N, C-alpha and C positions, 0 to 999 in steps of 0.2 A: 433244751430249754435255753431261755435268754442267757447270754454269757456275761459273767460278772468280771469286769475290769475296772482298773482304776479310772475314775471319770474325772479326775482333776486335770488342769492345764498348767503348764509352766511358762515363764517368760524368759526368753533368751535374748540377750543383746549380743550382736556380732560386731567385733571390733578388730582393728588391724589394718595395715596398709592395702592388703589383698582381699579384705573382707567381701567387698561388693563383687569384684571379678569372680572370686571363688564361688559365692552363692549363685551368681548368674550362670556358671558353668554347671551347676548341680540341680537347680530348680527348674520345675517344668513351666513356671510362670516367668514372664519377661520383666525383670526388675527394672529395665530402662524406662518402663512405662509407669513405674510406681513413683508417684509425686509425693512431695513432703506432706504428711498428714493423711495420706491415702492408705488403704488397706485392702488387700486382695488374698484370696486363697491361692496356695501353690502346693502341688505335690513334689515329693522327693521319691524317685523310682529306683528299683533295682535295675541292673544293666539288661535284665530280661523283660522288663516293663512292668513288674508288679509294684503296687504301691507300698512303700515302706512307711510313709507318714504323709499326712496333710496337715499344713500349718497355716496360720494367719499371718501373713507378711505385713509389716508396717514400716513406713519410713519416718523415723523421728528426727529430732533436731540434731542428734549426734550419731546418726547412723541407722542401721537396720534393726528391727525388733521381730522376733518370731514367738508367736504363741503356739506351744507345742503340746500335744496330748501327753500327759505324764506316762500313760501306758505304752507309748511308742517311742518315748524320748531316748531310751538307752539303744534301741535298734537304730534309731536316726543318728544318734551321736556316733556310734560305731561305724556306720556307713560313711558319714562325713569325714571322720578321722581317716578312713581308708584312703580317700582321695585328696586329703589336705597336703601331704607330703611336706615340703619345706616352705609352704606359703605362710605369710604373716597374717594369720587368722585366729581369733580366740572367741570362744563361745562362753558368755557370762550368764549363769543361771540366776536369775533375780528372784526366784521363789515362785509361789503359786499365784495364779490370776484366774479370773472367771472364765467360764466357757463362752466362746464367741458367739454361740448359738443361744445361750442363756441357760437351758436345762434339757433333759432328755425329751420332755413333752414337746418343746418348741422344735427340737431336732427331728422327732418322728413326724410331727406335723408338716415340717418343711421337706420331709423325705430326703434328708441330708445324712450321709454316713458319718458315724462317730468312731471313737476308738474300737468298739467291739466289731464294727463292720470292716473297718481298715485292717484289723489284726488278721483277716482271712487271707491277705496277700493276694489280691486279685489286680488285674490290669484296670487302668482308669475307666475304660468303657463298660465295665461291669457295673459301675455305679450310675450310669445313666448319661444321657447327652447333656443334661444340665450341669452335671458335675464336671464332665470334660470341658464344657464351655467356660467354666469358672476357674478351672485350675491348670489348663493346658494352653500354651502358646504354640501355634503352628507356623509362627514367622520368625522366632528368635533362633540363635545359634544352637549348637548341639548340647545335649545333656544326657545322662545315662538313662536308658530306656526310651529314647526318643524314637529310634528306628521301629521298635515294635508298636508304639502308639501311632506313628505315622502310617505304618502299613495297615493296621486296623481301620484307621480313618479313611484312607484312600480306597479300601475294599469295601467299606461298609460292613465289616465283619461283626458278628454278635459273639460277645464272650460266653463261655460255656456256662459260667456261674454268674448270676445277676442279683442285683439288689431288689428287693420287693418291699412293698408296703402292705399291711394287712390290718383287717378289723374282725373281731369275733367275740363271741359271748365269753370265751375262755381262752387262756394261753395255750392249753393243750389242744384245742381245736385248731389253732393257727399253726402250732408246732407240727402237728401231724399232717396238715395239708401242704405246708411248705417243703416238708420232707418227702412228700409222696411221689415225686417225679425224679427220674435220672438215676446215675450210678452213685455209688458211695462218694462223698466229698463234703465240703464245707456247709452243707445245706442246714437251715434251722433258723429259728428266731433268735436274733442277736440283741435287740433292745426293745423292752416292752414297757408301756405305761398304761395305767387305768384311767379312762376318761371320765368326765363328769356324769355321763349316763351309765356308767358301770361296764362299758364295754373295754376290751383290751385293744389298744392300737400299737403297732409295732413295725419295726424293720427287721428284715431277715435276708438270708441268702438262698436262692432257689436255682435248680437247674433250668436252663432256657426251655426245656420241654414242658415245663409246668403250665397248665392251662389256667388262665386267669378266671376268676369267678367273682360274681357280684350278686349278693341277695341280702336279705335282712339279717340272716345269721351269720354269714361269712363273706368277707371280701378280700381278695388278694390280687395285686396288680404289680407288674414290674414298673420300676421307676424309670422314667425317660428323661 
């Protein structure tokens, strides 16, 4: 069933003489193209290409600001600390802030992965072309995980586990269908909301062999 994770977001300020160079070497987004007052999504990846976290990057008057999912903050902090070494970089936690997408209903409607989907440790292409286009730069310098992402992009490869959107009369119907294909793995409904018409709308993870379906009772499609 839908996974319960901390849905809160944290606001981190990044300070220090090496702050921007360090983040540029770690983020999948190109900070050089981030103007003051601008905001963009960026991934932080494991060296093997899996998404550790996705943050909302902003350039403020006094430096860079990250909105970080609270459920993934510890993993992201540990990963950044591993690469920080002796660089002059400090992450200041300013406390809780609002979800950049607004709420789960808006996120499901936008078919955008949140903490529950990102906690599945999948590669960026698993979340769809739209996600890759908004979080990954293919023209910037190196960052952890870049080799795997670039290889999948150049080959047009399909990730074995992929983000899906679904609609059904009940959560159980969606859960059963999303889990119906492929080997054992991270499949299942990850985020579910009840729409105004009483139907369940959800995001989930399914194996790439799942057959998409569309009828009055059940609809499931891969997010592109």
